[in-house]
Backbone as a chain_set.jsonl record, in Angstrom:
{"seq": "MQNVRVGLILTLVGYVVLLVVSLVLVGRSQRLAGMLNWLVDRLVPLALLYIFFDVLATVIVIVRNLFA", "coords": {"N": [[-104.807, 44.573, 49.555], [-103.975, 44.277, 52.144], [-104.751, 41.654, 52.71], [-102.99, 40.234, 51.149], [-100.558, 40.687, 52.417], [-101.04, 39.462, 54.898], [-101.377, 36.827, 54.06], [-98.831, 36.346, 53.013], [-97.251, 36.597, 55.304], [-98.282, 34.477, 56.85], [-97.567, 32.336, 55.222], [-94.757, 32.522, 55.342], [-94.359, 32.066, 58.096], [-95.337, 29.443, 58.285], [-93.45, 28.156, 56.643], [-91.078, 28.535, 58.137], [-91.718, 27.109, 60.466], [-91.975, 24.479, 59.423], [-89.335, 24.142, 58.548], [-87.878, 24.228, 60.967], [-88.987, 21.99, 62.288], [-88.151, 19.965, 60.525], [-85.347, 20.172, 60.79], [-85.04, 19.463, 63.488], [-85.986, 16.82, 63.448], [-84.107, 15.585, 61.716], [-81.799, 16.059, 63.154], [-82.174, 14.467, 65.412], [-82.445, 11.871, 64.491], [-80.349, 9.455, 63.492], [-80.515, 7.619, 61.443], [-82.231, 8.813, 59.538], [-80.68, 11.061, 58.931], [-78.486, 9.8, 57.76], [-79.712, 8.682, 55.507], [-80.451, 11.017, 54.139], [-77.918, 12.12, 53.66], [-76.891, 10.142, 51.946], [-78.635, 10.454, 49.774], [-78.072, 13.103, 48.974], [-75.378, 12.814, 48.288], [-75.658, 11.236, 46.031], [-77.049, 12.918, 44.29], [-75.536, 15.215, 43.85], [-73.409, 15.01, 41.805], [-74.999, 14.89, 39.456], [-76.387, 17.31, 39.624], [-74.238, 19.091, 39.384], [-73.489, 18.565, 36.758], [-75.778, 19.476, 35.389], [-75.629, 22.194, 36.09], [-73.263, 22.911, 34.789], [-74.038, 22.594, 32.069], [-76.064, 24.527, 32.006], [-74.637, 26.91, 32.432], [-72.997, 26.854, 30.184], [-74.951, 27.008, 28.139], [-75.967, 29.54, 28.718], [-73.747, 31.163, 28.159], [-73.538, 30.677, 25.411], [-75.948, 31.806, 24.49], [-75.547, 34.498, 25.216], [-73.27, 35.166, 23.692], [-74.322, 34.71, 21.139], [-76.311, 36.674, 21.06], [-74.785, 38.989, 21.241], [-73.299, 39.021, 18.867], [-75.101, 38.791, 16.824]], "CA": [[-103.375, 44.606, 49.832], [-103.775, 43.766, 53.505], [-104.874, 40.196, 52.656], [-101.765, 39.703, 50.556], [-99.532, 40.717, 53.472], [-101.354, 38.428, 55.884], [-101.068, 35.548, 53.421], [-97.378, 36.231, 52.925], [-96.727, 36.364, 56.656], [-98.655, 33.115, 57.236], [-96.731, 31.433, 54.439], [-93.412, 32.585, 55.911], [-94.397, 31.397, 59.398], [-95.453, 28.012, 57.999], [-92.163, 27.689, 56.133], [-90.119, 28.491, 59.25], [-92.105, 25.994, 61.336], [-91.584, 23.238, 58.748], [-87.877, 24.073, 58.542], [-87.438, 23.883, 62.316], [-89.376, 20.601, 62.539], [-87.257, 19.117, 59.732], [-84.017, 20.178, 61.396], [-85.106, 18.7, 64.731], [-86.098, 15.398, 63.101], [-82.834, 15.117, 61.177], [-80.816, 16.099, 64.241], [-82.401, 13.391, 66.382], [-82.461, 10.541, 63.873], [-79.139, 9.128, 62.741], [-80.906, 6.897, 60.22], [-82.735, 9.804, 58.592], [-79.534, 11.867, 58.506], [-77.717, 8.974, 56.844], [-80.448, 8.585, 54.247], [-80.337, 12.303, 53.447], [-76.541, 12.224, 53.16], [-76.782, 9.253, 50.794], [-79.366, 11.068, 48.67], [-77.321, 14.271, 48.509], [-74.175, 12.317, 47.617], [-76.059, 10.72, 44.714], [-77.592, 13.967, 43.435], [-74.578, 16.296, 43.598], [-72.793, 14.964, 40.47], [-75.989, 15.227, 38.446], [-76.629, 18.746, 39.726], [-73.077, 19.782, 38.807], [-73.588, 18.42, 35.308], [-76.815, 20.401, 34.951], [-75.121, 23.563, 36.23], [-72.3, 23.111, 33.705], [-74.777, 22.805, 30.829], [-76.764, 25.805, 32.11], [-73.658, 27.991, 32.222], [-72.615, 26.777, 28.777], [-76.06, 27.532, 27.353], [-76.034, 30.986, 28.951], [-72.65, 31.771, 27.392], [-73.903, 30.593, 23.989], [-76.991, 32.803, 24.222], [-74.948, 35.841, 25.303], [-72.42, 35.353, 22.507], [-75.207, 34.801, 19.968], [-76.99, 37.967, 21.08], [-73.812, 40.056, 21.016], [-72.776, 39.016, 17.507], [-76.171, 38.574, 15.825]], "C": [[-103.072, 44.02, 51.208], [-103.841, 42.239, 53.516], [-103.623, 39.547, 52.083], [-100.662, 39.661, 51.608], [-99.77, 39.636, 54.512], [-101.025, 37.057, 55.322], [-99.568, 35.31, 53.333], [-96.762, 35.927, 54.278], [-97.053, 34.942, 57.112], [-97.816, 32.076, 56.48], [-95.321, 31.379, 54.998], [-93.349, 31.869, 57.251], [-94.494, 29.886, 59.203], [-94.147, 27.425, 57.514], [-91.138, 27.549, 57.263], [-90.441, 27.329, 60.186], [-91.69, 24.668, 60.706], [-90.065, 23.059, 58.728], [-87.346, 23.648, 59.906], [-87.773, 22.433, 62.636], [-88.459, 19.65, 61.78], [-85.866, 19.038, 60.348], [-83.994, 19.377, 62.691], [-85.162, 17.207, 64.429], [-84.778, 14.838, 62.588], [-81.775, 15.086, 62.274], [-80.961, 14.953, 65.22], [-82.273, 12.0, 65.789], [-81.205, 10.333, 63.033], [-79.482, 8.442, 61.421], [-81.393, 7.876, 59.151], [-81.597, 10.684, 58.069], [-78.676, 11.089, 57.51], [-78.395, 8.839, 55.488], [-80.353, 9.886, 53.452], [-78.93, 12.521, 52.894], [-76.333, 11.359, 51.931], [-77.451, 9.88, 49.573], [-78.6, 12.263, 48.099], [-76.056, 13.837, 47.777], [-74.488, 11.807, 46.214], [-76.461, 11.842, 43.763], [-76.591, 15.054, 43.072], [-73.904, 16.184, 42.223], [-73.766, 15.33, 39.348], [-76.278, 16.725, 38.453], [-75.462, 19.541, 39.132], [-73.076, 19.699, 37.288], [-74.632, 19.378, 34.741], [-76.34, 21.845, 35.036], [-74.123, 23.873, 35.117], [-73.022, 23.404, 32.395], [-75.56, 24.12, 30.851], [-75.826, 26.973, 31.852], [-73.228, 28.012, 30.758], [-73.716, 27.355, 27.885], [-76.197, 29.041, 27.516], [-74.944, 31.71, 28.176], [-72.98, 31.762, 25.908], [-74.946, 31.652, 23.647], [-76.417, 34.211, 24.26], [-74.096, 36.126, 24.078], [-73.28, 35.526, 21.248], [-75.887, 36.161, 19.912], [-76.026, 39.126, 20.833], [-73.393, 40.146, 19.561], [-73.843, 38.789, 16.439], [-76.777, 39.887, 15.364]], "O": [[-102.054, 43.358, 51.409], [-103.084, 41.592, 54.24], [-103.243, 38.446, 52.483], [-99.911, 38.688, 51.676], [-98.834, 38.973, 54.959], [-100.46, 36.215, 56.021], [-99.096, 34.195, 53.556], [-95.858, 35.098, 54.385], [-96.202, 34.271, 57.696], [-97.412, 31.061, 57.048], [-94.747, 30.297, 55.117], [-92.393, 31.142, 57.52], [-93.804, 29.129, 59.886], [-93.767, 26.326, 57.918], [-90.417, 26.554, 57.33], [-89.533, 26.639, 60.65], [-91.113, 23.819, 61.385], [-89.569, 21.942, 58.877], [-86.458, 22.8, 59.989], [-86.942, 21.716, 63.193], [-88.032, 18.634, 62.33], [-85.274, 17.961, 60.419], [-83.017, 18.678, 62.962], [-84.472, 16.415, 65.072], [-84.373, 13.743, 62.977], [-80.945, 14.178, 62.311], [-79.971, 14.509, 65.802], [-82.016, 11.042, 66.518], [-81.029, 10.965, 61.992], [-78.817, 8.659, 60.408], [-81.004, 7.771, 57.988], [-81.565, 11.012, 56.883], [-78.194, 11.654, 56.528], [-77.737, 8.877, 54.448], [-80.193, 9.86, 52.232], [-78.766, 13.043, 51.792], [-75.678, 11.78, 50.977], [-76.905, 9.843, 48.47], [-78.495, 12.414, 46.882], [-75.698, 14.427, 46.758], [-73.663, 11.935, 45.309], [-76.241, 11.736, 42.557], [-76.782, 15.751, 42.075], [-73.83, 17.191, 41.52], [-73.385, 16.01, 38.395], [-76.399, 17.337, 37.392], [-75.675, 20.547, 38.456], [-72.704, 20.656, 36.61], [-74.391, 20.022, 33.72], [-76.622, 22.64, 34.139], [-74.133, 24.972, 34.563], [-72.668, 24.347, 31.687], [-75.702, 24.763, 29.811], [-76.177, 27.914, 31.14], [-73.109, 29.083, 30.161], [-73.424, 28.121, 26.966], [-76.509, 29.744, 26.555], [-75.197, 32.766, 27.595], [-72.725, 32.748, 25.216], [-74.835, 32.323, 22.621], [-76.767, 35.039, 23.419], [-74.187, 37.204, 23.491], [-73.0, 36.378, 20.405], [-76.026, 36.74, 18.835], [-76.423, 40.145, 20.268], [-73.153, 41.246, 19.062], [-73.512, 38.612, 15.267], [-77.683, 39.89, 14.531]]}, "num_chains": 1, "name": "protein.A"}
């Protein structure tokens, strides 16, 4: 159990370090920030479409389970 906690803590510390490094790099580089903005602008409509279909599928499953 102790090894699991140590592994979890190390994973969390690694994640925080990577997050801070990423934020510093994006904050200092206008080119990288622009590329990320372009990528997010391209992916948002597709993500919204997927979310719509996920919600629709969830409603269908709930209705099917209630009336079956």
